Structures are given as C-alpha cells and as structure tokens.
N, C-alpha and C positions, 0 to 999 in steps of 0.2 A: 503495501499500499503504500505510495504517494506520502513523504510528510506533509508538502503542502496540502493534500485533501482533508488535513485531520482538523485546523480551524474549522472549515465548513461543516465537516461532520459534527465539531462541539456544538457548533450555531443549530445546527437541525436537531441535536439532541436534544439544546434546552430548551427550543420551540417544541417538538413533542411534550418535554415535560411540565411546559408552561399551556397546552391546548386543555390537561387535565388537570388543573390545579388540584383541587381539592382529593383526587385520587393521589396524586402523588405527593401531598402532602400526608395521608393516610399512610400512604407505603414509606415515607421517610422519617415516622412517629417511631415505628420499632427502631430505627436505626439512631434516632435522639433518644428515646428509652434507655436502650441497651448502654450505648458508649456514655451514656450520661451518669447512668447505672455503676457502670467499669472506673468512670473517674474518680465517685463521688467513694465507693469502697476503698480504692487504691488511696485516697488520699486521708479517709480516716486511717488506714492500716499503716500506711506509711507515716501519718503523723502519732500515732500509739509508738512504732518502732522507734522514730526519732526522738520520743519524749523517755522512751527507757536507756537509747543510746547515751542522753544527757546526765540520766539518774547512773549509768555506770561509772561517767566519767568524772561526776560530780565525788564520788563514792572513791574511787583511787584505782591505783590498777596491781594487780598482781597481789591479794590482800588475803592475808589467813585470817581470823581468829580465832584463838585456844580461851577455851569457858574453862574456870575451875569446875569439877564434879558436883554431884548431887550429895543429900548430907540424908542421913535415916533417923528419924524421931519418933518413936512410940511406936514403931512399924510403917510410918508416912514417911516415903522419900520426897524429898523437893525437887526442885525443878533443875537444872544445869546452871551452873552459875552462884549456886547459896553455899556450894562449901568452902574450907578456907584452906585447898588444895595447891593454890600457886600465890608466888611472893614477887615481889618486884627481884629478887635476884634471878627468879628463873629465867625474867623478860631480859636482863642483862646477859645472860648468859645465850639465850639464843640469839642476840645481836650478834655475836660471834662466831656464831657458825657460818659458813662458806656460803654464796649466796644471796646471802640476808641484807636490805637496804634498811631498812630500821623495826624495833621493837618496841613497844610502847606499851608499859604497864598502865592499866587504869581501875580505878575505884570512882564509885560515881554514885549519888544520890538525887532527889529532890527537894530543894531547899525554896524559901521562901525569901527573895531581895527587895531589899529597901534601900530606895533612895529620894529624899528628903521624904515628900507628900507621896511619893509612887510607890509599885510593890509589886510583885511578879513572881510567881510561883517555876522554877525551871528545872531542869536538869543541869547538875553541874558533876562535872568531869574533870578529878584529879590525877594527870598525867605528864609525859614528858615533852621536850620538844620532839622526839620523834615520832608522837602523834601526828605534829601537821605535816611534818615529812610522808607517812605512811597514807594519809590521807589528799597528799597534795594541794594542801587547805595553805591558802594565801592569807596575809594580812593586809584589810585594806585600808587602816588608819592606825597609827602607832604602830607598837614592836608587841614580837613574844617573848613568854619566857624565856632563858637559857638555863644548862645544867647547873648554875652556880645558883639560881633561885630556887632549886628543885631541891638542892643539897642544904641551902639556909633556908628552906622553908618559908621563903617569904611573903608573904599575903597581896599577893597580886593577883589580877585576875585578866582574859582574854576574853570575852563579848561576839555572840552570835549576833549576827545582824536582827533577825526578831528582837530579839533578849533588847540589845539594845535601842531602839528602835520605843519598845512599852516604856523604857524607864526612863530614856533620857530626849526623846523625840527625832525632831530635826539636828539637836544640839551635839557635839563630838564629845562623847563620852571619856576622853584620854585623860589621864590627869586626876579625873573624879574619885570621889570615896565611898562606895557603898557600903552595906551589910549584909552578910551571907550568916544564916545561924548567929544573927548577934555580933558576927567579929567582921572588925573595917577590914575592907580590902581595897586596892589601888586599881581601877582600871588603867590598864597598859596599852591596851588593842582593842582592834575591831576586825573580826574574821568577816573575810570576802561572803556574798551569799553563795550557800549551796545548793537552795530550791530544797524539793520532797527526797527523801529516799525512795529504794524501790516498795518498801511497805507503806509511804503516805508517810512518815512521819516527817516534821519539818526539821532537817538539820539544823536551821540557824535561832532557831531556839534553844539556844545552850550557853555554859559558862565554863570556862576551864579555867583551871588553879593549878599550879606546882603540885606532883603525886604528894611530896612531903605534907606540905601544906595541909590537903585534904586528908590525910593520915591523920595529923594529928589535932587537927582544927575541926573537922566537918567529920567524919566516918566515925572516929574513936573506938575502930576498931580492938578487940581483946589480942588480937592473933598479930602479932609483929610483922609488916611488912606485906600483909595478906593483901591479895588484888582481886578484880571481880573476874577482870578477862586481860589479856593480851593482844596487842593489833599489831601483827607481825607484816612488813610488804617483802617480797622477792625481788631479786636482782630484773627479772626478765620473766616469760612465759616458760622456757626452757630449764628454769633453774626450780620453777615451783615444785615440782615432784619430789627432788635432791631435798629442798626445804621444808617440807610436810613429813617425809621420812626422817628428816635428821633432827627434829624438834620433836617428834613423839619418842625417838631413842632419848634423847638426851634428856626430858621430863621422866619417862622410865628410869632413866639411872639416878636422879637427882632425885626421885620420890622413893628409890628404893621399892621398885615395885614387883619384884623377881615372884614369878608366877602367879601373881592376880591382876584383875582389871583395871584399863586406865583409869585412872580418878582426875581427867581431864578429858574435855573435845575440842577438838581442830575442824574449825569449819572455812575451807574453802569459800571465798566471798566471789571470787574473780569464775568460778566455776557456775556458782547460783547465778550471776548478773547475768552472766553469757547465755544461759540455757532460757534466764528469760527474755535475753534478745532472741532467739530463734524464735520461741512462742510467739512473741509480737511477728518477725518476722513470715512466719508460718500463717499466722492470723490474717496477716494483710494477703500472700497469697489465696488462701481458702477465699475470703472476701472478693476479691477479684474474680475468680474463678465460678465463684456461685452468680457475680454478674454477669458474666460472658455468655452463660444460656440464653440472658435477652438478646446477646447480639446475632444467635443462631436464629432466633423465633423472627429477629427484623430481616435476617439474609431471605429466611422463607416466602416473608412478605414481598421482599423483593422480588424474586422469581415467579411469585405467583401472579404479581400485577404485569411482570415482562410475558408472561406465556398468554396473560389477555389480551397484553397491546399486540405481540404477535398475531395473534388473531383476527384483532379488528385491523391490522393494518396490512392484512394478508395481498389485497390488489395492489398495495402504494410497493408491496416487497416484489409482485409480479412486474410492473411497471419500470422499478428501478434495473432488475435485471435483465429486461425487454432491451434497455437503451443502454446495455454495456456492463452493469454492475457486476463484480464478481461475488463469489460466494465471500471473497476475505472479507473484502468491503460491508456488504452486508451485516457479518458477523459482528465488525468492528464497530457499525453504527449502535446496532444493539449493547454490544459491550460496553460502551462509551456512556448510552443513557443510564445502563444499571450501573456502571459507575460512579457517577455525576449523581443519583438519587441518593446512592452510599454514602458520598463524603462528605453532601450538602447534610444529609442528616448527621454525621458526624461532626460536624462543624457546630451545628446548633446541640449536639451533646454534649459536647465537650465546651462549650459556656456555660450549660444547662447543670453540667457535673460538679464544673467549678464553683460556682455561684451557689447550688445545693453545698458542697464542703463548707464554705465559708459560713454558710446559715449556720450548719450544726455547729460549727467552731461558736457563733455568737449567742445562738439559744443555749446551746448545754454545755458549753465553758467544755468542750472536746477537742483535744491539739489534732489538726489537720494540715496536712504537707501536700498540694496541688505540684506536682513536678513535672518540667520539660520533658520526662522521660515519659509518663504517664500520659501526655498529651499524646505525644508520637507515636505511642504505642497504640492509642486509638485510633488515633489518623490511617495508621497502619493496617489495623487490625479491619476498620471500615473498607478499606480499599480492596484488601484481602479476601472480605467477607461480598463486596460489590462485585470483583469479578469472577468469583467461584459461582455465586450462585445465579449470577447473570449469563455464565457461559452455555447452560443448558438451552434458554431462551432463545440467545445469538445464534446457538450451532441448530436449535429447532427452525429460525428463521432463514437460514444460508442453504438449508437443505428443501426447500419449498420448489417445488418444479413451477419454471415459470408460466409454462403453459396454463395446470392448475388455479396457479395463484391468479394471473388476469380473470380466470371465468368464475373464481370465488365472487358470493354475494353476499 
C-alpha cells in the first residue's frame, strides 16, 4: 500500500466513524471504561507501592531488632521483650562483630512531657548515637548527643517533629528546658520528619535521650544495664546472613545457653519490609489484571460493530474493488477504522482514569501515582486490542467477491 494513501484513508475512516456518531460513541465506551479502569487501578496500586517504599526508606536499611526474651510468672508467659535477658554490654559486643555498622541498645517508656503550660505524652527512647546511624535519621535543627553524653548521663533530649510541634508550636525548641517524669532535660536537637511506620505508628512522635540517663532517671530498672532491645545495622544485604548468625552465636555464648533455648528474639526488619513491598507490587498487578478484563469487553464491542459496518457497506466495498482497490487496501481501511475507534476511546479513558485517581486521592486520602509508564501501557494495549479485534472484520471485508458485493441490497 502506497504511503500517500494513508492520509486519505484516515480521512475516510474518520468520516465513516462520524457518520454514525452515537454508535461510534457506544463502541468507544467499552474502551473508555476499560482503559480508565486500568489507569485508575494501576495508579492506586502504584501509589500503595510508593507509600510502602517511602516507609521502608524511612525505617532504614539492613536492619535487625534483637528483643529480650519472655518471662514466666505464676504459670503465665509474657510477650517478647519483657524479660531482662539483654544488656547494653551485649549491644557493645555485637557492635564489634564483622559486617556490623551500628548496634544501639534501647530502653523505652511512655512519659508525660511538660513545657510551661503545654504537656504531651509520648514514647521516650533511651539509646546511643548508633540508633540514629542505624535508622539513617538526620537532625533537622540543633545537634544530636554523643558518646560522652551517654557516659556522663547528661539530661539532654532530641525531639521528634510531632512532639516538638505539640510542645513548642512553630518556635525552635533547641536550648529550651522541658520536664520528663519531673526531671529537667535540655533540648539539643529536633529530628527530621520520618512519617508513619509500616504498622501506621507516627515515628515523629518520639523523644530520644542518652541511654544511661534513661536508665538512671526514667526507667529505674532493678537490673543493671538491662535493655528492652538492640537495633543492629549490617553493612550490606550480603552481610545480613553472616551478621544474623554471628549475633545469635555471640548472645548464646554470652548468656551461657548451652543446651537450652534462646532467651532472645532476632527479627530481620529488612525482610519484613521487602515482603510488604512485594505484597504491594502484587496487589498493583492484580488490580491491573482485573481491570484489563474490561478492555477485552471493549475489544469485543469493536469487533461486533465493525462486522455490522462491513455488512452495511458491502456495496461500497464492491464499488471500491470494481474501480481498482485491492484486497489489502480494503483491509487497511477497516483496520484503520478499528484502530481509530480504539485509540480515541483509549485517549478519553486515560483522562477519565487519571481524573478518577486524583478524585480517589482527594476524597479518601489514599496515595495514588499516575505514571507515564501506565499511560503509555494503556495506549499500547488499546492499539493492540483495536488491531486484534479489528482484524477479522477487515479480513472478512477484503475477502468479499466484488460481483456479489455489487449485487448486495
């Protein structure tokens, strides 16, 4: 087929579609709904994936949490983290293992914070500078505490963004003195915002103080150097298996656990986070697959209408062939009409899907992400469907006998 014939054929295809506007609109409706549903579902799924990815990045990378074991009282066993089986010395020993970047012992408790006439209840973490390293947590205002603050048990505090907002409003809290459990603490820094964790907790609603300060001033544990958990960061993904095995062997040796079960729990947070990311990705693909069923329905609609069009235009096809049109010219004409119907419906469907995605975000406060990739995919799929379902009607039109076509009433 001569390339110079394509433009006239496109004009004729557009004229044929315009001759039956209502029928053409109803034909395109299936593609509009199908493409719109695919774009909307992919936007919702990709938005969920992006939200999980941001939470994983905020949590930190290559992380383990070592929890103290459970304890038994009166026949009842408490949950993990309630026994006094971990100490800060365990954390310092883990820090020396090959492949470990940071190991931060942690004690925690919920306390009432008071500044002038304002008060706020939040979680207070007693830890070391390694905690910020493991969590990749930056200081937005002021500075963090160092090892000398931990050793001297200085009463200094770093506030999370949410806590700082509730106690100090828009003013900088650095240099101010607040009270935690009636003890004065000087605010030396404010943490950069982290947002929600994977379990929906506000990570910015927190306070961090030096470990020894928390032990002596806040927690008041009867057991020397006992900690609730140890946050450990490995150097890389490849080092995680070695670090996990090394931690378990080290703790069993330090706790003298020959022939008995572990009195601690090791949780691979990176594996949990990656599992959540894979789940979100699978959900995105599943939503897109469900919505793509509508595209098949739209394609069947195009094929049915094109078959009707071939029947209605049988004499026209006969005349075309009688004046010199070849089978491939007739086939190209009907394929172009099917392609135009499909692409026009796809274009409108993309607009509807994108608009629907942002409406979902505004109404239900759900994260959505309309990507160029999903839009291009929708166009490509609509074009393929138009060509696939338009092939049979076009082939049927091209196979008509010119004499029989001219006789058709």
